[in-house]
N, C-alpha and C positions, 0 to 999 in steps of 0.2 A: 620067393626071391624077387619076383617082378614088382609086387606092391611095395616092398621095401626100397627097391631101386628108384621107383617113381617118386616116392616121398622124399628121398634124399635129393633128387634133382630139383624138385620144387623148392625145397628149403634153401638150396644153394643159389638159386636164381632170383629169389624174392628181393634181396637188397639191390641187385643190379637193375631190376625193373623199376624199383622205387626211385632210384636216382634220376633217370631221365624224366620221370613224371614231375619230380620236384623242381628240376631245372626249367621245365616248360611252364610250370605254374608261376615261377618267379619271373620268367621272361615276359609273360603276357599280363601281369598284374598292372593296373592303372597307377600312374604316378600321382600322389596327393598334391592338390593345388598349393601354390606358395601363398603365404599370408598377405592379404591386401595392405597396401601402404595407406597410412592415415590421410584423409582428404585435406588438401591445402585450401585455406580461405582465399576467396577471389579478391584480387586487388581492386580497391575502390576506383570508380571512374566517374567522370562528369561532375555533377554537383555533390556526389558522395565524398569527394576528396576534401581534405581539410583546407581552409582558406590560406592562401599564401600572402606574401608581402612583396612579390616581385613588381617592379614598376610597369605600368602599361606600355605598350609599344608606342613609339612616337607617331604623332598624327601625320598622315601622308598629305602632303601639299602638292598640288599641281596647279601652278598659276601660269597660264599661257601669257598673261600680261607681262611677266618677267622678261619675255623675249623682246618687248618693245620699250617698257619703262624700267626705271631703276628698281631692282629687286628689293633693296632695303626699304624704299618708299612703299612698295606693294605689300611687304611684310607688315609694316607699321599700320597701313590702312586695314589689312585683314585682322590684325590684333584688335584694332579699335571696333571693328564690326562685331567681333566675338564677345565684347563686353556688354553687359545688360544696359539697356538705355536708361538714362536718368531723366525722368519726366517731372515737370513742374506743373502743378495744378493751381488754379486760382478760383476764388469765390468771393462775391460780395453779397452780404445778407443784411437787409434792413428788417429787423425782427419787429420793432415797434416804430410806427410813425402815426401818431394819433392826436386827436382832439379830445380833451377831457371836459365834460360838462358837469360842473360841480358848484355847490353853493359857495358864495363868497368870491367868485371869479373863475371863469373858465381858464383852462390851461392847455399847454401842448407838451408832448413828450416824444423823445426819440431814443432809439437804442439800435445799434448795428455794429457790424464788424466786417473786416476784409482780411483775407489771408492768401499767401502764396507759398508754394513749396510742396513737399511730399510728406515723408515721415517727420521731417523737421520743417517747421514753417515759421514765417514771419507773420505775426497777427497784429492788426491795428483795430482797436475797439474805441467806440465813443458812445456816450449816453448823456442825457441832460433833460431838464425840465424848465418850462417858462410859464409865467402867469400873465394873462391878458392885462395890459396896462402897466405892468411892472417889469417886463423884460425877462431875460434869462436869469434864473435863480441858482441853477446848479448845472454845471457842464464839466466834462472831463474827457481826456483822451489817454488811451493806454497803448504803448508800443511793447510787444511781447515776443520773445522767442519761445516757440512751442515744440516740445519733443514728445513723440509717441512712446508711451510706456508699454502699451499692449494695444490690441485692436480697439479697445473701448476708452482708454484714458490717455490724457495728454498733460504733461507737466509744463507750466508756463512761468516764465521768468522775464522781468523787464521793468519798465517805468510807467508810472501814472502821473499825468499832469492835470491838476485841477485848474480850470479857467474861472469858474464861479463856484462858490462865493469868494469874495476877496477877504483876507489876503490869499493869494494863490499859493498852493503847496505842490511840492514834488514828492512823490512816494516811490520807494522801491517796492516791487510787487513780486510775490511768490504765490502761485496758485495751482490748482488742478481742475480740469474740466473734462467731462465725458458723459457717458451713458451708463447709468446704474441699472441694477436688476429691475425687470418689469418696464424697461424702456423709459425711465425717468432721465431727463437731461439735467445734469447737476454741475454746478461750478462753485468753487470756494477759493477765496483769495485772502491773503494777509498783506497789509500795507504798512510800511514804516516810512514816516515822513522825514523831510530834511530838518524838522524841528524836534525829532525824537518821538513823535506821536505814533502810537500803534493802533491800527484799526483792522476790521475784517468784514467780509461780505459773503453771504451764502445765498445762492439762487437755485431754484428748482422749477421745472415745468414738465408737463406731460401732454402729449398729443393723443386725444381720444377720437378715433375716426368713427363718425356716425354713418357716413356714406363714403364713397371714394373721393368726394370733393368737399364734404362738410365735416369740419374738424372742430372739436371743443378742446380748448387749452386752459386748464387751471395753472396758475403761476403763483409763486411765493418768493419773497425776498426778505432777508434779515440783515441789518447793519449793526455792527458792534464796535465799541471803542474801549480801549484799556484805561483811559483817563478822561477827565473833563477837558474840553477844548472850548473855553468861553468865546474866543475870537471867532470861532466857526459855529457857535451856538449848538454844540454837541456835548451831551453828557456821557459819563462813563456807563459801561454795561450795554444792554440792548438799547440802542438809541432810536431806531425806527424799524417798522415792519410794513409789509405790503402783501395784500392778497388780491388776485385778479382772476377773472373768468372771461375768456374771449372766445367767440364763435366766429370762425372764418370760413369763407367759401372760396375754394380754389378755382377761379375761372381758368387759369392755367396753373401748372405746378409752381411756376415762378411768380405768380401774381394772385394775391388773395386779399380782398377787402374783409374787414371784420367789425363786429360790434361786441360790446361787453360791459362789464361792471368792474370797478376797481375801488379798493379800500386802502387807505394809508393812515398810519397813526404814529405819533411819537410817544416815547415812554420815559419815565424817570426825569432826570434833570433836563433832557432834551425837550420834553413837553413843557417843563417850567420855563425854559428859555423862550419857547414859542409863545406861550401865554404872556410873558413879560413884554414881548415885541408886538403884542396885539394880533397875533396870528392863531388860527385854530390848531389845536394839538392833533386833530384827526380830520380826515376829509374822505368823502366818497362821492361817486357819481358815475354816470354813463361815459363810455368811451367809444369812439369810432375811428377807424384808421385803415391802413394798408400794410400788408406784409409782402415783401418781394425779395427776390434773389436772382443773381445771374453770375 
């Protein structure tokens, strides 16, 4: 009987013992972590922010002079000081002032210009030639307004007045002048006279430095005409051409004597006019002169 009684007691108490153990296991079990929230992107700061269009804050002004003088006058003076200065530059250049030693009579020649302004300038040009014993054969003056197109080129517009030869002519002038690639100084101009004549001139030169003071300058000039001008002894087409080679020594940057050689010749109907007048159609010879600027 005893073994049977013991077995019955164990059977009846097993569920009761299991229940407290189950409750204890549930009470001490770890709680699973909550799912992490997705990371939020950081707000941009500093220069990472998109550009805005808000106006800048007003400029802070502190003028102690307002305590003594009229504030309106002080404000006007301050505004004037904050504007960029307008500077006017000036220059006078005598590019050629020379004596020409040539067969059939020596001659003289000049070419120069003066200008004043900045990006926009007033330019005054003059050039001419004379023969010993015959006086001035050719002389002109140009008054031009010059506007900078870029750092290298200027547009020029104005008037040209011929003084010699006679009859004198007045020409409307449109041209361009500047520095081409490889440092060539170039100018080209078209002229329309008060008589309806159309002409053009192209010039180019290059300064080749041999030393810091010794400079060799080749130079070329072409003159063209759209029609015959018998009164001025000029034919249509390429009327005349010139080539020169001058070697100058800069005693100072602003003052340089030079020597060289120069060729000039007429072509076509212009040469025929020269021969009919008893003049040579071509000439060449040594030149000596001074180049200066200030």
